[in-house]
C-alpha positions in Angstrom: 13.7 -3.7 4.2 11.4 -2.3 1.5 9.0 0.6 1.1 6.1 -1.9 1.1 7.3 -3.4 4.5 7.9 0.0 5.9 4.4 1.0 4.9 2.9 -2.1 6.5 4.8 -1.4 9.7 3.6 2.2 9.8 0.0 1.1 9.1 0.2 -1.4 12.1 1.2 1.5 14.3 -1.8 3.7 13.4 -3.9 4.6 16.5 -7.2 2.6 16.8 -9.2 5.8 16.5 -8.1 6.0 12.8 -9.4 2.7 11.3 -7.9 1.7 7.9 -9.6 0.0 5.0 -7.6 -3.1 4.1 -8.5 -2.6 0.4 -7.0 0.9 0.3 -3.9 -0.3 2.1 -3.5 -3.3 -0.2 -3.6 -1.0 -3.3 -1.0 1.2 -1.7 1.2 -1.8 -0.9 1.0 -3.0 -4.4 2.2 0.5 -5.5 5.0 0.4 -3.0 6.1 -3.0 -4.5 6.4 -1.3 -7.9 8.9 1.2 -6.4 10.8 -1.6 -4.6 11.0 -3.6 -7.9 12.2 -0.5 -9.7 15.0 -0.1 -7.1 15.8 -3.8 -7.5 16.0 -3.3 -11.3 13.3 -6.0 -11.7 11.1 -3.7 -13.8 10.9 -0.3 -15.5 7.8 1.9 -15.9 7.1 3.1 -19.5 4.2 5.4 -19.6 1.4 3.6 -17.8 2.9 0.1 -18.5 5.1 -2.1 -16.3 8.0 -3.7 -18.3 9.7 -6.5 -16.5 13.5 -6.8 -16.5 15.8 -9.8 -15.7 14.5 -11.4 -12.5 16.9 -11.7 -9.6 16.2 -12.7 -6.0 15.7 -9.6 -3.8 16.0 -11.5 -0.5 12.4 -10.5 0.4 9.9 -13.3 0.0 6.9 -11.2 -0.8 8.8 -9.0 -3.2 10.2 -12.0 -5.0 6.6 -13.2 -5.3 5.7 -9.9 -6.8 8.6 -10.1 -9.3 7.5 -13.6 -10.3 3.9 -12.3 -10.8 4.9 -9.7 -13.4 3.3 -10.1 -16.8 6.2 -10.9 -19.2 4.4 -10.8 -22.5 3.5 -7.7 -24.6 1.7 -5.4 -24.4 2.6 -6.1 -20.7 0.4 -4.8 -17.9 -0.8 -1.3 -17.0 0.1 0.0 -13.5 -3.5 0.1 -12.5 -4.2 -3.4 -13.6 -1.2 -4.6 -11.6 -2.5 -2.7 -8.5 -5.9 -4.5 -8.7 -4.4 -7.9 -9.4 -1.5 -7.9 -7.0 -3.3 -5.9 -4.4 -6.0 -8.5 -3.7 -5.5 -9.5 0.0 -2.0 -7.9 0.1 -2.4 -6.2 3.4 -3.2 -9.5 5.1 -0.2 -11.1 3.4 2.1 -8.4 4.8 0.6 -8.7 8.3 1.1 -12.5 8.2 4.7 -12.2 6.9 5.7 -9.7 9.5 4.2 -11.9 12.2 6.0 -15.0 10.8 9.3 -13.1 11.0 8.7 -12.1 14.6 8.4 -8.4 13.8 4.9 -8.1 15.4 3.1 -9.3 18.5 -0.5 -9.9 19.6 -1.6 -6.8 21.6 -3.5 -7.1 24.8 -6.7 -5.1 25.1 -5.7 -2.8 22.2 -7.3 -2.9 18.8 -5.1 -2.3 15.8 -6.6 -0.7 12.7 -5.8 -4.0 10.8 -6.9 -7.5 11.3 -9.1 -6.7 14.4 -6.1 -6.0 16.7 -4.3 -9.2 15.7 -0.8 -7.8 15.7 1.3 -4.7 16.4 5.0 -3.9 15.7 7.6 -4.9 18.2 10.8 -3.1 18.9 13.2 -4.0 16.1 15.6 -2.6 13.5 12.8 -2.9 10.9 10.5 -0.8 13.0 13.1 1.8 13.7 13.9 2.1 10.0 10.2 2.5 9.1 9.7 5.1 11.9 12.8 7.0 10.8 11.5 7.3 7.2 8.1 8.3 8.6 9.6 10.9 10.9 11.5 12.3 8.0 8.4 12.7 5.9 9.9 10.7 3.1 7.8 11.9 0.1 7.0 8.5 -1.5 6.2 6.8 1.8 4.0 9.8 2.8 2.2 9.8 -0.5 1.4 6.1 -0.3 0.4 6.4 3.3 -2.0 9.3 2.4 -3.6 7.2 -0.4 -4.1 4.3 2.1 -5.7 6.7 4.7 -2.9 6.5 7.2 -2.5 10.2 7.2 -4.0 13.2 5.4 -2.9 14.2 1.9 0.1 16.5 1.9 -0.8 20.2 1.4 -0.9 21.1 -2.2 0.8 24.4 -1.6 4.0 22.7 -0.5 6.8 23.6 -2.9 7.9 20.9 -5.3 11.5 21.3 -4.3 10.7 20.0 -0.8 9.9 16.6 -2.4 12.7 15.7 -4.8 12.0 12.0 -4.6 8.6 12.6 -6.2 10.3 13.9 -9.4 10.2 11.7 -12.4 7.5 10.3 -14.8 7.6 6.8 -13.3 7.0 7.9 -9.7 4.3 10.3 -10.8 2.6 7.6 -12.9 2.6 5.0 -10.1 1.3 7.4 -7.5 -1.4 8.7 -9.8 -2.5 5.1 -10.5 -2.6 4.3 -6.8 -4.7 7.4 -6.1 -7.1 6.6 -9.0 -7.5 2.9 -7.8 -8.1 3.9 -4.2 -10.7 6.5 -5.3 -12.5 3.9 -7.4 -12.5 1.4 -4.6 -13.9 4.1 -2.2 -16.6 4.9 -4.7 -17.6 1.3 -4.9 -17.8 1.0 -1.1 -20.0 4.2 -1.0 -22.4 2.9 -3.7 -22.7 -0.4 -1.8 -23.4 1.4 1.5 -26.1 3.4 -0.2 -27.6 0.3 -1.9 -27.6 -1.6 1.4 -29.2 1.3 3.2 -31.9 1.5 0.6 -32.5 -2.3 0.8 -32.9 -2.0 4.6 -35.4 0.8 4.2 -37.5 -1.3 1.8 -37.6 -4.2 4.3 -38.6 -1.9 7.1 -41.6 -0.9 5.1 -43.1 -4.5 5.2 
């Protein structure tokens, strides 16, 4: 399993009273894929750029798709550009993939925060692994989940030594890019909501 899959499984288990924005989750999933591809030695992060390495199958279809999608020509691609390009519709892709593999089921009378209650995780080794990482507050998974709105941001006063996995320029660069992209998307949604409300008010005046 991968961090991206674990994040998707955790997202599907979010209570219905905490709805998620698919766009925010898609950006976080694209960031998770960067970490998974680093672990698979399919890329390295240099500053704010993603440099592809020799491609080798990972055994994960979506992750292999991500590796194939890497820009392989200089000056390569920035992390944030990757998030926007790869993230388009990515939350739906993970929901569909988990369902295809039998790792989710269609709930009865219970709305999931994604895809209108279409699926929820079933008991499986994949779910147990994701829940174990979640219960252990694994820093990278928690940081991505916070960016996606799955949980609140970790308290800033927490000592850095409690999160050793967050050390390193590459990890910091990816998480910063995810946070920036999510904030930009939320700002776009807010502007659109204000514009729509203003438009409605104009029509009510006629």
